[in-house]
Each structure stands twice: as structure tokens, then as C-alpha cells.
C-alpha positions in Angstrom: 0.1 0.0 -0.1 1.3 3.4 -1.0 2.1 6.0 1.9 0.0 9.3 2.0 1.8 11.9 -0.2 4.4 14.0 1.5 3.8 17.6 2.6 7.0 19.4 1.6 8.7 22.1 3.5 11.0 24.5 1.4 14.1 26.0 2.9 16.0 28.9 2.1 19.5 29.2 3.4 21.3 32.5 4.3 24.2 33.0 1.8 26.5 33.9 4.7 25.5 30.8 6.8 25.9 28.5 3.8 29.2 30.0 3.0 30.3 29.6 6.7 29.1 25.9 6.6 31.2 25.2 3.6 34.2 26.9 5.0 34.0 24.9 8.3 33.9 21.5 6.2 36.8 22.6 4.1 38.6 23.6 7.4 38.0 20.1 8.8 39.6 18.5 5.6 43.0 20.7 6.2 42.1 23.5 3.7 43.4 26.4 5.8 42.2 29.2 3.2 39.0 27.9 1.7 38.6 31.3 -0.1 41.9 30.6 -2.1 40.6 26.8 -2.6 37.4 28.2 -4.4 39.4 30.4 -6.6 41.5 27.5 -7.5 38.1 25.5 -8.2 36.9 28.2 -10.5 40.3 28.3 -12.5 40.2 24.2 -12.8 36.6 23.9 -13.3 36.6 21.6 -10.4 33.5 20.7 -8.2 32.7 19.2 -5.0 30.0 16.4 -4.6 29.2 13.4 -2.9 28.2 13.3 0.7 30.1 16.7 1.3 27.6 18.3 -1.1 24.7 17.0 1.0 26.5 17.8 4.2 26.7 21.6 3.0 22.6 21.4 2.7 22.3 19.6 6.1 25.0 20.8 8.3 26.1 18.7 11.3 23.8 15.9 10.2 26.6 13.2 9.7 30.4 13.2 9.5 31.7 12.2 6.1 34.3 9.7 5.3 35.9 11.9 2.9 35.6 14.7 0.4 35.4 14.1 -3.4 36.7 16.8 -5.9 35.5 16.2 -9.4 37.5 17.5 -12.4 38.5 16.6 -15.8 41.7 14.5 -16.4 43.3 17.7 -18.1 42.5 20.3 -15.6 42.7 18.0 -12.7 46.6 17.9 -12.7 46.5 21.7 -11.9 44.7 20.9 -8.8 46.9 18.1 -7.9 49.8 20.7 -8.2 47.8 22.9 -5.8 47.4 20.1 -3.3 50.9 19.4 -3.3 51.8 23.1 -2.7 49.7 22.8 0.6 51.8 20.0 1.7 49.1 17.4 1.6 50.5 13.9 1.6 49.7 11.5 -1.4 48.3 8.2 -0.7 47.9 5.3 -3.1 45.3 5.9 -5.7 42.3 3.7 -5.7 40.2 2.1 -8.3 36.6 3.5 -9.0 34.0 1.3 -7.2 31.3 3.0 -9.4 30.8 4.6 -13.0 33.9 3.0 -14.0 33.4 3.9 -17.6 33.3 7.5 -16.6 36.0 8.0 -13.8 39.7 7.7 -15.1 41.2 7.4 -11.6 40.9 8.4 -8.2 44.1 10.3 -6.5 44.0 10.5 -2.5 45.6 12.8 -0.2 45.4 13.8 3.5 47.0 15.8 6.1 48.7 13.9 9.0 46.5 15.8 11.5 43.1 15.1 9.5 41.6 11.7 9.7 39.4 11.9 6.6 40.9 11.9 3.0 40.7 14.3 0.1 39.8 12.4 -3.2 40.5 13.8 -6.7 38.2 12.0 -9.1 39.5 12.4 -12.6 36.6 11.9 -15.0 36.8 10.9 -18.8 33.7 13.0 -19.5 34.2 16.5 -21.1 32.6 18.1 -18.0 32.9 16.9 -14.5 29.0 17.4 -13.6 28.0 14.8 -16.3 28.4 12.3 -13.6 25.9 13.5 -11.3 22.8 12.3 -13.0 24.3 8.9 -12.8 24.4 8.8 -9.0 22.6 6.3 -7.1 19.9 8.7 -6.0 18.8 12.2 -6.1 20.0 12.8 -2.5 23.5 13.2 -3.6 22.8 15.1 -6.8 24.2 18.4 -5.3 27.6 20.0 -5.7 29.6 22.9 -4.1 31.1 25.0 -6.9 33.3 28.3 -6.6 30.1 30.3 -6.6 27.9 28.5 -4.2 26.0 25.2 -3.4 23.7 23.8 -6.1 21.1 21.0 -5.5 19.2 19.6 -8.4 16.4 18.2 -6.5 15.9 20.7 -3.6 12.3 20.0 -2.6 13.2 16.3 -2.0 16.5 17.0 -0.8 16.0 19.7 1.7 13.0 17.5 3.0 15.6 14.6 3.6 14.2 12.6 0.9 15.9 11.0 -2.2 14.5 9.2 -5.1 16.4 5.9 -6.3 18.1 6.5 -9.8 20.0 3.3 -10.1 18.9 0.4 -8.1 21.8 -2.3 -7.9 23.3 -4.8 -5.4 26.1 -2.1 -4.7 23.7 1.0 -4.4 21.6 -0.7 -1.6 24.7 -0.5 0.6 24.5 3.5 -0.3 20.7 3.7 0.4 21.5 1.9 3.8 24.2 4.2 4.7 22.1 7.4 4.0 19.2 5.9 5.8 21.5 5.5 8.8 22.4 9.2 8.6 18.6 10.1 8.8 17.6 10.2 5.0 14.6 8.5 3.3 15.2 6.8 0.0 12.2 6.2 -2.1 11.8 3.8 -5.0 8.5 4.4 -6.2 7.6 7.8 -8.1 4.1 7.8 -6.7 5.5 8.0 -3.1 7.0 11.4 -3.8 4.2 13.2 -5.5 2.5 15.8 -3.6 -0.7 15.6 -5.5 -1.1 13.1 -8.2 -3.8 15.3 -10.2 -1.2 18.0 -10.6 1.5 15.5 -12.1 2.3 15.9 -16.0 4.6 13.5 -17.0 7.7 14.5 -18.7 7.1 17.8 -17.2 7.2 17.4 -13.6 10.6 18.0 -12.0 10.6 14.8 -10.0 9.1 12.6 -12.7 11.7 10.1 -14.1 10.6 10.9 -17.7 11.4 14.5 -17.6 14.6 15.9 -19.1 16.2 18.4 -16.9 18.7 21.1 -17.3 21.1 22.4 -15.0 19.9 25.9 -13.9 16.5 25.2 -15.5 14.6 26.9 -12.5 14.0 23.5 -10.9 17.5 23.4 -9.3 18.4 25.7 -6.4 21.5 27.6 -6.2 22.5 28.9 -2.9 24.9 31.7 -3.9 27.8 32.7 -1.7 28.1 36.2 -1.0 30.0 38.5 -3.3 33.1 36.6 -2.6 34.3 36.2 -6.1 33.5 38.2 -9.3 30.6 36.7 -11.2 31.6 34.6 -14.1 29.0 34.4 -16.6 30.9 31.9 -19.0 31.0 29.5 -16.2 27.3 29.3 -15.8 27.1 29.1 -19.6 29.2 26.0 -19.9 27.1 24.4 -17.0 23.8 25.5 -18.8 24.3 22.9 -21.8 24.0 20.0 -19.5 21.0 18.0 -19.4 19.6 14.5 -18.1 16.9 12.2 -17.2 16.8 9.8 -14.4 17.2 6.3 -14.9 14.1 5.6 -12.7 11.9 4.3 -15.7 8.2 4.9 -16.3 6.1 6.7 -13.8 2.9 4.9 -14.8 1.6 7.9 -16.7 3.2 7.8 -20.1 5.8 5.8 -21.9 9.5 7.0 -22.8 8.7 6.7 -26.4 5.8 9.1 -26.2 7.9 11.5 -24.3 10.8 11.2 -27.0 8.6 11.5 -30.0 10.3 14.4 -32.0 12.4 15.5 -29.1 15.9 16.5 -29.6 18.6 17.8 -27.3 21.0 20.2 -28.5 24.6 20.6 -26.9 23.6 18.4 -24.1 22.8 14.8 -23.5 21.3 12.8 -26.0 18.8 10.1 -24.5 19.0 6.4 -25.5 15.9 4.8 -25.8 17.0 1.5 -24.5 19.4 2.3 -21.7 18.2 5.9 -20.9 21.6 6.7 -20.4 23.2 10.1 -21.2 26.0 11.0 -23.6 27.3 14.2 -25.3 26.2 15.1 -28.7 
């Protein structure tokens, strides 16, 4: 039996508070000058995601095991040079446990005074954010950029709810980890609708049939204060990213109906069989 629809609360965060939260997190991993780090992230087109992206939106809710920086293989080396400049200690690199076709390698660093690791994840894709829609659930589809914190599914995420994107034996372990941290993972789209009669398939932002664009009005950007000069080109590069969840049908309309005559330009093409994303 399906549960009753959720009554969502919507949160806004003070820009100074969220910047201070991010700075506190970065300090905890041994970055003594977070402002300088954000400048380097801007220059190297690097993003922080994974559990730390979620922690920035739910401060003090859990202790992350590590911090994940995502970068292309080309620009990632510049960030490695910066890490070495900060006297972080290099650890043995690790093989990716997920998205092996998209991740080139994972470089690991840490300070001796800090228990947690800094992971630099070098991706094969042309843009680091292309990996986000392939994460196990919407709960971790968030990232920290030089200009602020972005969440792709703000209504769900700010209400401690995630919608499963890819269900596999490996991902059940991740689902359980976040349940232990106080979050809910839903596997049925009907469980996360507010009112079924208002749902329009392939249009509702939570619908697994909807093609979404970064900064499409459904994502939420928590901007930092005017710490750095606004870079419109950076936003332009992100706007070309689009995705669709792997979640399958929502029992309203089939994927074939949605894709009839639909084309994505300068973004992800949608494969009818696997619903995976690739650049065109």
C-alpha cells in the first residue's frame, strides 16, 4: 500500500551561513584558506560532490568519510599541483568502485593531522558534472562550486528525501548508509508526488521521464556572498548539461511518447533503450 503523499517544506539558506558551513567543512579536511581553494576550483573547473555536497545543505547531520573533488583529467593535474603546494600527503590511488566507464582514476591525499581523505576524481567526460545524474539517488545530486551550493532536486533533498536513480546490489549499501544518517530513499515515484492530479508526465521536475537542465529553474543555487567576481561563462558552460533519471516509467506515459520528435542540442542525447546520457 502506498503511503500518503508528503507535505513538503521548503527551505532557504542565508548566503553567509551556507558559505560559513562550506568553509567549516573545508577547514575540517585541512584546507586552511577556503577562499583561495574556491578560486582554484574556479580556475580548474572543479566541483565538490558526494556526501559533502549533501552535508553543506544539512550541516552537522553526519560526519563524512572523505571529500570528493571532480575534475576532468586535463584540469585535474593543476589541482593536484595545488594540493602538493599545500603539503598534503599523497596516498595510494584507488580504483573507482562505481561509474568505472566514466572515471579515469581517483587520487587520494590527506594531512597527517586530519583523519579523512581528500579524493580527486578525474573523469573521462568533457565536463565533471556529467556524472551527477548517474549517482545512485537524487539525494546526492548536489555540488559545491566556486560560486555556491547547487542542489538538483531541492524540494526532496531539503526534506531529507531521495528518489532512487539506479537500483543495484552495490547501491543498496549506499541507500542503507544514508538511511542510517537520517535520510529516506524512495523507489516509487508515486510515493514522492504531492498531489497526483497535478502531475504532468515528462514535465514534473521529479518525474523520471522529465528531461532536466542544470539551472532550469527547478534546481536551486545557494549563492555565496560576493566573495568572487561573477563568471557568466562558467554558468554558460553548465547550462548545456541535461539529463533524465534512470528511474523508468512513472505509470503515466511511456518513454517512447515523451521522446517523439524530441531532440537535445549541446547536451545529453537520450538512449531509448538504456536511458543513459552521452554528449552530442
